PDB file of all heavy atoms in Angstrom:
ATOM      1  N   MET A   1     120.486   5.923  45.826  1.00  0.00           N
ATOM      2  CA  MET A   1     120.768   5.389  47.139  1.00  0.00           C
ATOM      3  C   MET A   1     120.163   3.986  47.251  1.00  0.00           C
ATOM      4  O   MET A   1     119.148   3.696  46.629  1.00  0.00           O
ATOM      5  CB  MET A   1     120.164   6.283  48.222  1.00  0.00           C
ATOM      6  CG  MET A   1     120.772   7.657  48.309  1.00  0.00           C
ATOM      7  SD  MET A   1     119.920   8.742  49.457  1.00  0.00           S
ATOM      8  CE  MET A   1     120.377   8.009  50.991  1.00  0.00           C
ATOM      9  N   SER A   2     120.749   3.206  48.072  1.00  0.00           N
ATOM     10  CA  SER A   2     120.223   1.862  48.307  1.00  0.00           C
ATOM     11  C   SER A   2     119.074   1.921  49.308  1.00  0.00           C
ATOM     12  O   SER A   2     118.896   2.918  50.015  1.00  0.00           O
ATOM     13  CB  SER A   2     121.325   0.954  48.850  1.00  0.00           C
ATOM     14  OG  SER A   2     121.655   1.337  50.171  1.00  0.00           O
ATOM     15  N   ASN A   3     118.302   0.843  49.394  1.00  0.00           N
ATOM     16  CA  ASN A   3     117.224   0.777  50.381  1.00  0.00           C
ATOM     17  C   ASN A   3     117.788   0.944  51.787  1.00  0.00           C
ATOM     18  O   ASN A   3     117.177   1.589  52.633  1.00  0.00           O
ATOM     19  CB  ASN A   3     116.476  -0.551  50.278  1.00  0.00           C
ATOM     20  CG  ASN A   3     115.634  -0.635  49.018  1.00  0.00           C
ATOM     21  OD1 ASN A   3     115.532   0.319  48.251  1.00  0.00           O
ATOM     22  ND2 ASN A   3     115.046  -1.787  48.809  1.00  0.00           N
ATOM     23  N   LYS A   4     118.961   0.374  52.022  1.00  0.00           N
ATOM     24  CA  LYS A   4     119.591   0.472  53.340  1.00  0.00           C
ATOM     25  C   LYS A   4     119.939   1.927  53.670  1.00  0.00           C
ATOM     26  O   LYS A   4     119.698   2.394  54.790  1.00  0.00           O
ATOM     27  CB  LYS A   4     120.842  -0.402  53.368  1.00  0.00           C
ATOM     28  CG  LYS A   4     121.491  -0.500  54.719  1.00  0.00           C
ATOM     29  CD  LYS A   4     122.649  -1.472  54.703  1.00  0.00           C
ATOM     30  CE  LYS A   4     123.302  -1.598  56.056  1.00  0.00           C
ATOM     31  NZ  LYS A   4     124.412  -2.540  56.050  1.00  0.00           N
ATOM     32  N   GLU A   5     120.493   2.652  52.698  1.00  0.00           N
ATOM     33  CA  GLU A   5     120.856   4.052  52.916  1.00  0.00           C
ATOM     34  C   GLU A   5     119.618   4.927  53.133  1.00  0.00           C
ATOM     35  O   GLU A   5     119.600   5.787  54.011  1.00  0.00           O
ATOM     36  CB  GLU A   5     121.663   4.574  51.733  1.00  0.00           C
ATOM     37  CG  GLU A   5     123.017   3.921  51.598  1.00  0.00           C
ATOM     38  CD  GLU A   5     123.696   4.229  50.283  1.00  0.00           C
ATOM     39  OE1 GLU A   5     123.003   4.402  49.258  1.00  0.00           O
ATOM     40  OE2 GLU A   5     124.942   4.273  50.276  1.00  0.00           O
ATOM     41  N   ILE A   6     118.582   4.691  52.324  1.00  0.00           N
ATOM     42  CA  ILE A   6     117.341   5.451  52.473  1.00  0.00           C
ATOM     43  C   ILE A   6     116.724   5.169  53.843  1.00  0.00           C
ATOM     44  O   ILE A   6     116.310   6.088  54.552  1.00  0.00           O
ATOM     45  CB  ILE A   6     116.350   5.092  51.349  1.00  0.00           C
ATOM     46  CG1 ILE A   6     116.895   5.551  49.992  1.00  0.00           C
ATOM     47  CG2 ILE A   6     114.976   5.717  51.617  1.00  0.00           C
ATOM     48  CD1 ILE A   6     116.153   4.986  48.804  1.00  0.00           C
ATOM     49  N   GLY A   7     116.678   3.901  54.212  1.00  0.00           N
ATOM     50  CA  GLY A   7     116.113   3.512  55.492  1.00  0.00           C
ATOM     51  C   GLY A   7     116.834   4.160  56.668  1.00  0.00           C
ATOM     52  O   GLY A   7     116.201   4.600  57.627  1.00  0.00           O
ATOM     53  N   ALA A   8     118.141   4.217  56.583  1.00  0.00           N
ATOM     54  CA  ALA A   8     118.917   4.824  57.661  1.00  0.00           C
ATOM     55  C   ALA A   8     118.569   6.307  57.824  1.00  0.00           C
ATOM     56  O   ALA A   8     118.448   6.801  58.952  1.00  0.00           O
ATOM     57  CB  ALA A   8     120.410   4.662  57.398  1.00  0.00           C
ATOM     58  N   ARG A   9     118.373   7.001  56.726  1.00  0.00           N
ATOM     59  CA  ARG A   9     118.031   8.422  56.799  1.00  0.00           C
ATOM     60  C   ARG A   9     116.627   8.661  57.322  1.00  0.00           C
ATOM     61  O   ARG A   9     116.365   9.678  57.970  1.00  0.00           O
ATOM     62  CB  ARG A   9     118.168   9.079  55.424  1.00  0.00           C
ATOM     63  CG  ARG A   9     119.584   9.301  55.011  1.00  0.00           C
ATOM     64  CD  ARG A   9     119.639  10.146  53.788  1.00  0.00           C
ATOM     65  NE  ARG A   9     121.015  10.389  53.408  1.00  0.00           N
ATOM     66  CZ  ARG A   9     121.382  11.365  52.615  1.00  0.00           C
ATOM     67  NH1 ARG A   9     120.486  12.159  52.093  1.00  0.00           N
ATOM     68  NH2 ARG A   9     122.655  11.527  52.317  1.00  0.00           N
ATOM     69  N   LEU A  10     115.713   7.737  56.999  1.00  0.00           N
ATOM     70  CA  LEU A  10     114.313   7.922  57.375  1.00  0.00           C
ATOM     71  C   LEU A  10     113.895   7.107  58.592  1.00  0.00           C
ATOM     72  O   LEU A  10     112.729   7.106  58.955  1.00  0.00           O
ATOM     73  CB  LEU A  10     113.410   7.551  56.185  1.00  0.00           C
ATOM     74  CG  LEU A  10     113.604   8.367  54.916  1.00  0.00           C
ATOM     75  CD1 LEU A  10     112.723   7.823  53.796  1.00  0.00           C
ATOM     76  CD2 LEU A  10     113.304   9.833  55.175  1.00  0.00           C
ATOM     77  N   PHE A  11     114.856   6.415  59.193  1.00  0.00           N
ATOM     78  CA  PHE A  11     114.590   5.557  60.346  1.00  0.00           C
ATOM     79  C   PHE A  11     113.557   4.476  60.018  1.00  0.00           C
ATOM     80  O   PHE A  11     112.621   4.232  60.771  1.00  0.00           O
ATOM     81  CB  PHE A  11     114.164   6.385  61.568  1.00  0.00           C
ATOM     82  CG  PHE A  11     115.162   7.439  61.933  1.00  0.00           C
ATOM     83  CD1 PHE A  11     114.939   8.764  61.615  1.00  0.00           C
ATOM     84  CD2 PHE A  11     116.344   7.097  62.571  1.00  0.00           C
ATOM     85  CE1 PHE A  11     115.868   9.744  61.936  1.00  0.00           C
ATOM     86  CE2 PHE A  11     117.281   8.068  62.915  1.00  0.00           C
ATOM     87  CZ  PHE A  11     117.042   9.392  62.587  1.00  0.00           C
ATOM     88  N   LEU A  12     113.727   3.845  58.848  1.00  0.00           N
ATOM     89  CA  LEU A  12     112.889   2.744  58.382  1.00  0.00           C
ATOM     90  C   LEU A  12     113.779   1.559  58.070  1.00  0.00           C
ATOM     91  O   LEU A  12     114.967   1.721  57.798  1.00  0.00           O
ATOM     92  CB  LEU A  12     112.130   3.136  57.107  1.00  0.00           C
ATOM     93  CG  LEU A  12     111.178   4.317  57.192  1.00  0.00           C
ATOM     94  CD1 LEU A  12     110.700   4.703  55.803  1.00  0.00           C
ATOM     95  CD2 LEU A  12     110.002   3.973  58.089  1.00  0.00           C
ATOM     96  N   SER A  13     113.187   0.382  58.033  1.00  0.00           N
ATOM     97  CA  SER A  13     113.974  -0.787  57.636  1.00  0.00           C
ATOM     98  C   SER A  13     114.126  -0.781  56.113  1.00  0.00           C
ATOM     99  O   SER A  13     113.272  -0.240  55.393  1.00  0.00           O
ATOM    100  CB  SER A  13     113.290  -2.079  58.078  1.00  0.00           C
ATOM    101  OG  SER A  13     112.193  -2.374  57.242  1.00  0.00           O
ATOM    102  N   PRO A  14     115.207  -1.362  55.602  1.00  0.00           N
ATOM    103  CA  PRO A  14     115.378  -1.457  54.154  1.00  0.00           C
ATOM    104  C   PRO A  14     114.209  -2.187  53.487  1.00  0.00           C
ATOM    105  O   PRO A  14     113.816  -1.861  52.369  1.00  0.00           O
ATOM    106  CB  PRO A  14     116.677  -2.248  53.997  1.00  0.00           C
ATOM    107  CG  PRO A  14     117.409  -2.027  55.272  1.00  0.00           C
ATOM    108  CD  PRO A  14     116.354  -1.874  56.325  1.00  0.00           C
ATOM    109  N   ARG A  15     113.643  -3.146  54.181  1.00  0.00           N
ATOM    110  CA  ARG A  15     112.511  -3.891  53.623  1.00  0.00           C
ATOM    111  C   ARG A  15     111.277  -2.992  53.477  1.00  0.00           C
ATOM    112  O   ARG A  15     110.529  -3.101  52.502  1.00  0.00           O
ATOM    113  CB  ARG A  15     112.196  -5.075  54.519  1.00  0.00           C
ATOM    114  CG  ARG A  15     111.206  -6.002  53.918  1.00  0.00           C
ATOM    115  CD  ARG A  15     111.137  -7.267  54.698  1.00  0.00           C
ATOM    116  NE  ARG A  15     110.079  -8.097  54.163  1.00  0.00           N
ATOM    117  CZ  ARG A  15     110.124  -9.399  54.103  1.00  0.00           C
ATOM    118  NH1 ARG A  15     111.171 -10.039  54.568  1.00  0.00           N
ATOM    119  NH2 ARG A  15     109.126 -10.074  53.610  1.00  0.00           N
ATOM    120  N   THR A  16     111.069  -2.084  54.418  1.00  0.00           N
ATOM    121  CA  THR A  16     109.957  -1.142  54.333  1.00  0.00           C
ATOM    122  C   THR A  16     110.145  -0.204  53.151  1.00  0.00           C
ATOM    123  O   THR A  16     109.205   0.066  52.404  1.00  0.00           O
ATOM    124  CB  THR A  16     109.819  -0.332  55.640  1.00  0.00           C
ATOM    125  OG1 THR A  16     109.574  -1.242  56.707  1.00  0.00           O
ATOM    126  CG2 THR A  16     108.700   0.691  55.556  1.00  0.00           C
ATOM    127  N   VAL A  17     111.361   0.273  52.964  1.00  0.00           N
ATOM    128  CA  VAL A  17     111.666   1.139  51.820  1.00  0.00           C
ATOM    129  C   VAL A  17     111.365   0.393  50.521  1.00  0.00           C
ATOM    130  O   VAL A  17     110.707   0.919  49.624  1.00  0.00           O
ATOM    131  CB  VAL A  17     113.134   1.601  51.852  1.00  0.00           C
ATOM    132  CG1 VAL A  17     113.487   2.376  50.589  1.00  0.00           C
ATOM    133  CG2 VAL A  17     113.397   2.450  53.091  1.00  0.00           C
ATOM    134  N   GLY A  18     111.826  -0.854  50.424  1.00  0.00           N
ATOM    135  CA  GLY A  18     111.582  -1.653  49.230  1.00  0.00           C
ATOM    136  C   GLY A  18     110.099  -1.871  48.978  1.00  0.00           C
ATOM    137  O   GLY A  18     109.641  -1.817  47.829  1.00  0.00           O
ATOM    138  N   ALA A  19     109.339  -2.086  50.038  1.00  0.00           N
ATOM    139  CA  ALA A  19     107.895  -2.291  49.892  1.00  0.00           C
ATOM    140  C   ALA A  19     107.216  -1.036  49.355  1.00  0.00           C
ATOM    141  O   ALA A  19     106.336  -1.113  48.496  1.00  0.00           O
ATOM    142  CB  ALA A  19     107.284  -2.700  51.221  1.00  0.00           C
ATOM    143  N   HIS A  20     107.619   0.119  49.857  1.00  0.00           N
ATOM    144  CA  HIS A  20     107.038   1.370  49.369  1.00  0.00           C
ATOM    145  C   HIS A  20     107.376   1.582  47.892  1.00  0.00           C
ATOM    146  O   HIS A  20     106.511   1.983  47.108  1.00  0.00           O
ATOM    147  CB  HIS A  20     107.522   2.555  50.198  1.00  0.00           C
ATOM    148  CG  HIS A  20     106.883   2.652  51.545  1.00  0.00           C
ATOM    149  ND1 HIS A  20     105.538   2.846  51.734  1.00  0.00           N
ATOM    150  CD2 HIS A  20     107.416   2.576  52.785  1.00  0.00           C
ATOM    151  CE1 HIS A  20     105.259   2.893  53.020  1.00  0.00           C
ATOM    152  NE2 HIS A  20     106.391   2.731  53.691  1.00  0.00           N
ATOM    153  N   LEU A  21     108.619   1.331  47.523  1.00  0.00           N
ATOM    154  CA  LEU A  21     109.005   1.477  46.118  1.00  0.00           C
ATOM    155  C   LEU A  21     108.241   0.502  45.240  1.00  0.00           C
ATOM    156  O   LEU A  21     107.778   0.853  44.151  1.00  0.00           O
ATOM    157  CB  LEU A  21     110.517   1.277  45.950  1.00  0.00           C
ATOM    158  CG  LEU A  21     111.389   2.367  46.563  1.00  0.00           C
ATOM    159  CD1 LEU A  21     112.857   1.977  46.466  1.00  0.00           C
ATOM    160  CD2 LEU A  21     111.144   3.698  45.888  1.00  0.00           C
ATOM    161  N   TYR A  22     108.069  -0.727  45.712  1.00  0.00           N
ATOM    162  CA  TYR A  22     107.355  -1.758  44.962  1.00  0.00           C
ATOM    163  C   TYR A  22     105.920  -1.313  44.674  1.00  0.00           C
ATOM    164  O   TYR A  22     105.389  -1.561  43.599  1.00  0.00           O
ATOM    165  CB  TYR A  22     107.366  -3.063  45.772  1.00  0.00           C
ATOM    166  CG  TYR A  22     106.608  -4.201  45.159  1.00  0.00           C
ATOM    167  CD1 TYR A  22     107.176  -4.966  44.143  1.00  0.00           C
ATOM    168  CD2 TYR A  22     105.321  -4.524  45.590  1.00  0.00           C
ATOM    169  CE1 TYR A  22     106.477  -6.023  43.579  1.00  0.00           C
ATOM    170  CE2 TYR A  22     104.624  -5.576  45.037  1.00  0.00           C
ATOM    171  CZ  TYR A  22     105.209  -6.322  44.025  1.00  0.00           C
ATOM    172  OH  TYR A  22     104.520  -7.362  43.465  1.00  0.00           O
ATOM    173  N   ARG A  23     105.297  -0.633  45.642  1.00  0.00           N
ATOM    174  CA  ARG A  23     103.917  -0.188  45.462  1.00  0.00           C
ATOM    175  C   ARG A  23     103.798   1.082  44.625  1.00  0.00           C
ATOM    176  O   ARG A  23     102.809   1.289  43.941  1.00  0.00           O
ATOM    177  CB  ARG A  23     103.254   0.017  46.819  1.00  0.00           C
ATOM    178  CG  ARG A  23     102.899  -1.285  47.505  1.00  0.00           C
ATOM    179  CD  ARG A  23     101.947  -1.105  48.677  1.00  0.00           C
ATOM    180  NE  ARG A  23     102.496  -0.429  49.832  1.00  0.00           N
ATOM    181  CZ  ARG A  23     103.229  -1.014  50.778  1.00  0.00           C
ATOM    182  NH1 ARG A  23     103.525  -2.283  50.697  1.00  0.00           N
ATOM    183  NH2 ARG A  23     103.661  -0.327  51.802  1.00  0.00           N
ATOM    184  N   VAL A  24     104.794   1.946  44.691  1.00  0.00           N
ATOM    185  CA  VAL A  24     104.679   3.227  43.984  1.00  0.00           C
ATOM    186  C   VAL A  24     105.103   3.123  42.513  1.00  0.00           C
ATOM    187  O   VAL A  24     104.574   3.862  41.668  1.00  0.00           O
ATOM    188  CB  VAL A  24     105.461   4.343  44.720  1.00  0.00           C
ATOM    189  CG1 VAL A  24     106.945   4.274  44.461  1.00  0.00           C
ATOM    190  CG2 VAL A  24     104.925   5.699  44.338  1.00  0.00           C
ATOM    191  N   PHE A  25     106.004   2.224  42.181  1.00  0.00           N
ATOM    192  CA  PHE A  25     106.461   2.114  40.791  1.00  0.00           C
ATOM    193  C   PHE A  25     105.310   1.900  39.815  1.00  0.00           C
ATOM    194  O   PHE A  25     105.204   2.640  38.825  1.00  0.00           O
ATOM    195  CB  PHE A  25     107.503   1.008  40.635  1.00  0.00           C
ATOM    196  CG  PHE A  25     108.909   1.394  41.040  1.00  0.00           C
ATOM    197  CD1 PHE A  25     109.204   2.579  41.677  1.00  0.00           C
ATOM    198  CD2 PHE A  25     109.964   0.536  40.769  1.00  0.00           C
ATOM    199  CE1 PHE A  25     110.499   2.913  42.046  1.00  0.00           C
ATOM    200  CE2 PHE A  25     111.260   0.860  41.120  1.00  0.00           C
ATOM    201  CZ  PHE A  25     111.534   2.052  41.762  1.00  0.00           C
ATOM    202  N   PRO A  26     104.411   0.935  40.027  1.00  0.00           N
ATOM    203  CA  PRO A  26     103.304   0.759  39.073  1.00  0.00           C
ATOM    204  C   PRO A  26     102.382   1.978  38.994  1.00  0.00           C
ATOM    205  O   PRO A  26     101.871   2.298  37.930  1.00  0.00           O
ATOM    206  CB  PRO A  26     102.534  -0.448  39.614  1.00  0.00           C
ATOM    207  CG  PRO A  26     103.457  -1.147  40.526  1.00  0.00           C
ATOM    208  CD  PRO A  26     104.392  -0.107  41.059  1.00  0.00           C
ATOM    209  N   LYS A  27     102.201   2.665  40.111  1.00  0.00           N
ATOM    210  CA  LYS A  27     101.335   3.842  40.114  1.00  0.00           C
ATOM    211  C   LYS A  27     101.913   4.955  39.251  1.00  0.00           C
ATOM    212  O   LYS A  27     101.176   5.759  38.683  1.00  0.00           O
ATOM    213  CB  LYS A  27     101.122   4.342  41.543  1.00  0.00           C
ATOM    214  CG  LYS A  27     100.305   3.395  42.390  1.00  0.00           C
ATOM    215  CD  LYS A  27     100.174   3.886  43.804  1.00  0.00           C
ATOM    216  CE  LYS A  27      99.379   2.869  44.623  1.00  0.00           C
ATOM    217  NZ  LYS A  27      99.218   3.309  46.012  1.00  0.00           N
ATOM    218  N   LEU A  28     103.233   5.013  39.193  1.00  0.00           N
ATOM    219  CA  LEU A  28     103.913   6.030  38.384  1.00  0.00           C
ATOM    220  C   LEU A  28     104.208   5.549  36.969  1.00  0.00           C
ATOM    221  O   LEU A  28     104.695   6.311  36.148  1.00  0.00           O
ATOM    222  CB  LEU A  28     105.225   6.443  39.064  1.00  0.00           C
ATOM    223  CG  LEU A  28     105.087   7.115  40.427  1.00  0.00           C
ATOM    224  CD1 LEU A  28     106.462   7.348  41.036  1.00  0.00           C
ATOM    225  CD2 LEU A  28     104.326   8.423  40.299  1.00  0.00           C
ATOM    226  N   GLY A  29     103.937   4.278  36.708  1.00  0.00           N
ATOM    227  CA  GLY A  29     104.190   3.726  35.380  1.00  0.00           C
ATOM    228  C   GLY A  29     105.668   3.532  35.099  1.00  0.00           C
ATOM    229  O   GLY A  29     106.101   3.681  33.959  1.00  0.00           O
ATOM    230  N   ILE A  30     106.441   3.222  36.135  1.00  0.00           N
ATOM    231  CA  ILE A  30     107.872   3.015  35.973  1.00  0.00           C
ATOM    232  C   ILE A  30     108.258   1.643  36.514  1.00  0.00           C
ATOM    233  O   ILE A  30     107.473   1.003  37.200  1.00  0.00           O
ATOM    234  CB  ILE A  30     108.697   4.118  36.671  1.00  0.00           C
ATOM    235  CG1 ILE A  30     108.381   4.164  38.162  1.00  0.00           C
ATOM    236  CG2 ILE A  30     108.436   5.461  36.027  1.00  0.00           C
ATOM    237  CD1 ILE A  30     109.220   5.149  38.931  1.00  0.00           C
ATOM    238  N   SER A  31     109.493   1.220  36.192  1.00  0.00           N
ATOM    239  CA  SER A  31     109.911  -0.115  36.622  1.00  0.00           C
ATOM    240  C   SER A  31     111.324  -0.156  37.184  1.00  0.00           C
ATOM    241  O   SER A  31     111.832  -1.226  37.478  1.00  0.00           O
ATOM    242  CB  SER A  31     109.799  -1.090  35.440  1.00  0.00           C
ATOM    243  OG  SER A  31     110.611  -0.644  34.377  1.00  0.00           O
ATOM    244  N   SER A  32     111.957   0.998  37.334  1.00  0.00           N
ATOM    245  CA  SER A  32     113.323   0.992  37.846  1.00  0.00           C
ATOM    246  C   SER A  32     113.625   2.293  38.580  1.00  0.00           C
ATOM    247  O   SER A  32     112.928   3.293  38.417  1.00  0.00           O
ATOM    248  CB  SER A  32     114.321   0.812  36.703  1.00  0.00           C
ATOM    249  OG  SER A  32     114.340   1.968  35.881  1.00  0.00           O
ATOM    250  N   ARG A  33     114.690   2.256  39.340  1.00  0.00           N
ATOM    251  CA  ARG A  33     115.122   3.467  40.050  1.00  0.00           C
ATOM    252  C   ARG A  33     115.558   4.551  39.067  1.00  0.00           C
ATOM    253  O   ARG A  33     115.352   5.733  39.325  1.00  0.00           O
ATOM    254  CB  ARG A  33     116.270   3.144  41.000  1.00  0.00           C
ATOM    255  CG  ARG A  33     115.832   2.364  42.216  1.00  0.00           C
ATOM    256  CD  ARG A  33     117.054   2.042  43.082  1.00  0.00           C
ATOM    257  NE  ARG A  33     116.697   1.152  44.162  1.00  0.00           N
ATOM    258  CZ  ARG A  33     116.473   1.573  45.408  1.00  0.00           C
ATOM    259  NH1 ARG A  33     116.599   2.826  45.730  1.00  0.00           N
ATOM    260  NH2 ARG A  33     116.134   0.708  46.332  1.00  0.00           N
ATOM    261  N   ALA A  34     116.145   4.154  37.958  1.00  0.00           N
ATOM    262  CA  ALA A  34     116.552   5.132  36.938  1.00  0.00           C
ATOM    263  C   ALA A  34     115.329   5.853  36.382  1.00  0.00           C
ATOM    264  O   ALA A  34     115.343   7.074  36.189  1.00  0.00           O
ATOM    265  CB  ALA A  34     117.332   4.453  35.823  1.00  0.00           C
ATOM    266  N   SER A  35     114.254   5.103  36.154  1.00  0.00           N
ATOM    267  CA  SER A  35     113.009   5.712  35.680  1.00  0.00           C
ATOM    268  C   SER A  35     112.425   6.640  36.733  1.00  0.00           C
ATOM    269  O   SER A  35     111.860   7.687  36.410  1.00  0.00           O
ATOM    270  CB  SER A  35     111.993   4.633  35.322  1.00  0.00           C
ATOM    271  OG  SER A  35     112.455   3.836  34.263  1.00  0.00           O
ATOM    272  N   LEU A  36     112.548   6.260  37.998  1.00  0.00           N
ATOM    273  CA  LEU A  36     112.075   7.101  39.094  1.00  0.00           C
ATOM    274  C   LEU A  36     112.857   8.413  39.106  1.00  0.00           C
ATOM    275  O   LEU A  36     112.270   9.494  39.220  1.00  0.00           O
ATOM    276  CB  LEU A  36     112.224   6.381  40.431  1.00  0.00           C
ATOM    277  CG  LEU A  36     111.819   7.171  41.666  1.00  0.00           C
ATOM    278  CD1 LEU A  36     110.348   7.570  41.621  1.00  0.00           C
ATOM    279  CD2 LEU A  36     112.117   6.363  42.922  1.00  0.00           C
ATOM    280  N   ARG A  37     114.162   8.325  38.972  1.00  0.00           N
ATOM    281  CA  ARG A  37     114.997   9.530  38.927  1.00  0.00           C
ATOM    282  C   ARG A  37     114.560  10.447  37.792  1.00  0.00           C
ATOM    283  O   ARG A  37     114.392  11.657  37.986  1.00  0.00           O
ATOM    284  CB  ARG A  37     116.464   9.127  38.746  1.00  0.00           C
ATOM    285  CG  ARG A  37     117.409  10.314  38.644  1.00  0.00           C
ATOM    286  CD  ARG A  37     118.771   9.900  38.113  1.00  0.00           C
ATOM    287  NE  ARG A  37     118.609   9.398  36.759  1.00  0.00           N
ATOM    288  CZ  ARG A  37     119.221   8.317  36.267  1.00  0.00           C
ATOM    289  NH1 ARG A  37     120.050   7.626  37.004  1.00  0.00           N
ATOM    290  NH2 ARG A  37     119.017   7.921  35.036  1.00  0.00           N
ATOM    291  N   ASP A  38     114.325   9.880  36.611  1.00  0.00           N
ATOM    292  CA  ASP A  38     113.912  10.676  35.459  1.00  0.00           C
ATOM    293  C   ASP A  38     112.534  11.307  35.682  1.00  0.00           C
ATOM    294  O   ASP A  38     112.311  12.462  35.336  1.00  0.00           O
ATOM    295  CB  ASP A  38     113.899   9.819  34.198  1.00  0.00           C
ATOM    296  CG  ASP A  38     115.288   9.309  33.825  1.00  0.00           C
ATOM    297  OD1 ASP A  38     116.297   9.894  34.302  1.00  0.00           O
ATOM    298  OD2 ASP A  38     115.353   8.328  33.058  1.00  0.00           O
ATOM    299  N   ALA A  39     111.604  10.534  36.279  1.00  0.00           N
ATOM    300  CA  ALA A  39     110.264  11.049  36.553  1.00  0.00           C
ATOM    301  C   ALA A  39     110.321  12.198  37.553  1.00  0.00           C
ATOM    302  O   ALA A  39     109.626  13.203  37.405  1.00  0.00           O
ATOM    303  CB  ALA A  39     109.362   9.930  37.060  1.00  0.00           C
ATOM    304  N   LEU A  40     111.159  12.065  38.569  1.00  0.00           N
ATOM    305  CA  LEU A  40     111.294  13.131  39.565  1.00  0.00           C
ATOM    306  C   LEU A  40     111.931  14.373  38.958  1.00  0.00           C
ATOM    307  O   LEU A  40     111.533  15.496  39.263  1.00  0.00           O
ATOM    308  CB  LEU A  40     112.103  12.641  40.768  1.00  0.00           C
ATOM    309  CG  LEU A  40     111.411  11.606  41.636  1.00  0.00           C
ATOM    310  CD1 LEU A  40     112.385  11.067  42.678  1.00  0.00           C
ATOM    311  CD2 LEU A  40     110.168  12.168  42.284  1.00  0.00           C
ATOM    312  N   ALA A  41     112.904  14.167  38.089  1.00  0.00           N
ATOM    313  CA  ALA A  41     113.544  15.303  37.424  1.00  0.00           C
ATOM    314  C   ALA A  41     112.534  16.023  36.533  1.00  0.00           C
ATOM    315  O   ALA A  41     112.481  17.255  36.520  1.00  0.00           O
ATOM    316  CB  ALA A  41     114.736  14.835  36.606  1.00  0.00           C
ATOM    317  N   GLN A  42     111.717  15.259  35.815  1.00  0.00           N
ATOM    318  CA  GLN A  42     110.695  15.847  34.954  1.00  0.00           C
ATOM    319  C   GLN A  42     109.664  16.602  35.791  1.00  0.00           C
ATOM    320  O   GLN A  42     109.244  17.683  35.424  1.00  0.00           O
ATOM    321  CB  GLN A  42     110.006  14.769  34.127  1.00  0.00           C
ATOM    322  CG  GLN A  42     108.998  15.307  33.140  1.00  0.00           C
ATOM    323  CD  GLN A  42     109.619  16.187  32.081  1.00  0.00           C
ATOM    324  OE1 GLN A  42     110.742  15.965  31.653  1.00  0.00           O
ATOM    325  NE2 GLN A  42     108.903  17.198  31.666  1.00  0.00           N
ATOM    326  N   ALA A  43     109.261  16.048  36.906  1.00  0.00           N
ATOM    327  CA  ALA A  43     108.304  16.709  37.788  1.00  0.00           C
ATOM    328  C   ALA A  43     108.883  18.017  38.330  1.00  0.00           C
ATOM    329  O   ALA A  43     108.168  19.008  38.432  1.00  0.00           O
ATOM    330  CB  ALA A  43     107.915  15.794  38.938  1.00  0.00           C
ATOM    331  N   GLY A  44     110.165  18.017  38.629  1.00  0.00           N
ATOM    332  CA  GLY A  44     110.811  19.233  39.112  1.00  0.00           C
ATOM    333  C   GLY A  44     110.809  20.329  38.066  1.00  0.00           C
ATOM    334  O   GLY A  44     110.559  21.486  38.372  1.00  0.00           O
ATOM    335  N   HIS A  45     111.034  19.953  36.808  1.00  0.00           N
ATOM    336  CA  HIS A  45     111.011  20.935  35.728  1.00  0.00           C
ATOM    337  C   HIS A  45     109.596  21.459  35.525  1.00  0.00           C
ATOM    338  O   HIS A  45     109.397  22.627  35.254  1.00  0.00           O
ATOM    339  CB  HIS A  45     111.538  20.337  34.419  1.00  0.00           C
ATOM    340  CG  HIS A  45     113.008  20.097  34.447  1.00  0.00           C
ATOM    341  ND1 HIS A  45     113.926  21.097  34.610  1.00  0.00           N
ATOM    342  CD2 HIS A  45     113.735  18.959  34.341  1.00  0.00           C
ATOM    343  CE1 HIS A  45     115.151  20.601  34.601  1.00  0.00           C
ATOM    344  NE2 HIS A  45     115.050  19.291  34.442  1.00  0.00           N
ATOM    345  N   SER A  46     108.577  20.595  35.669  1.00  0.00           N
ATOM    346  CA  SER A  46     107.187  21.015  35.509  1.00  0.00           C
ATOM    347  C   SER A  46     106.809  22.021  36.588  1.00  0.00           C
ATOM    348  O   SER A  46     106.129  23.005  36.321  1.00  0.00           O
ATOM    349  CB  SER A  46     106.259  19.810  35.584  1.00  0.00           C
ATOM    350  OG  SER A  46     106.515  18.917  34.526  1.00  0.00           O
ATOM    351  N   ILE A  47     107.247  21.773  37.811  1.00  0.00           N
ATOM    352  CA  ILE A  47     106.936  22.680  38.918  1.00  0.00           C
ATOM    353  C   ILE A  47     107.649  24.011  38.744  1.00  0.00           C
ATOM    354  O   ILE A  47     107.071  25.074  38.894  1.00  0.00           O
ATOM    355  CB  ILE A  47     107.312  22.023  40.270  1.00  0.00           C
ATOM    356  CG1 ILE A  47     106.398  20.833  40.533  1.00  0.00           C
ATOM    357  CG2 ILE A  47     107.210  23.031  41.404  1.00  0.00           C
ATOM    358  CD1 ILE A  47     106.823  19.972  41.689  1.00  0.00           C
ATOM    359  N   GLU A  48     108.918  23.951  38.366  1.00  0.00           N
ATOM    360  CA  GLU A  48     109.700  25.173  38.194  1.00  0.00           C
ATOM    361  C   GLU A  48     109.193  25.992  37.020  1.00  0.00           C
ATOM    362  O   GLU A  48     109.238  27.220  37.038  1.00  0.00           O
ATOM    363  CB  GLU A  48     111.177  24.834  37.980  1.00  0.00           C
ATOM    364  CG  GLU A  48     111.848  24.265  39.217  1.00  0.00           C
ATOM    365  CD  GLU A  48     113.255  23.763  38.925  1.00  0.00           C
ATOM    366  OE1 GLU A  48     113.715  23.903  37.787  1.00  0.00           O
ATOM    367  OE2 GLU A  48     113.864  23.225  39.857  1.00  0.00           O
ATOM    368  N   GLY A  49     108.708  25.297  35.989  1.00  0.00           N
ATOM    369  CA  GLY A  49     108.218  25.992  34.797  1.00  0.00           C
ATOM    370  C   GLY A  49     106.905  26.693  35.005  1.00  0.00           C
ATOM    371  O   GLY A  49     106.489  27.514  34.208  1.00  0.00           O
ATOM    372  N   GLY A  50     106.225  26.399  36.103  1.00  0.00           N
ATOM    373  CA  GLY A  50     105.029  27.123  36.436  1.00  0.00           C
ATOM    374  C   GLY A  50     103.802  26.357  36.173  1.00  0.00           C
ATOM    375  O   GLY A  50     102.738  26.700  36.060  1.00  0.00           O
TER     376      GLY A  50
END
């Protein structure tokens, strides 16, 4: 989803969404939305696996 789409769902401005992503990417050791998707998918498998 784009920052605009995310913002609309969460009642935030697209710029706020971008700022949050900008701050969280280095903390997760990622640099793109594709990497974020993969990290979230991996986290989901870790949780489901027990």
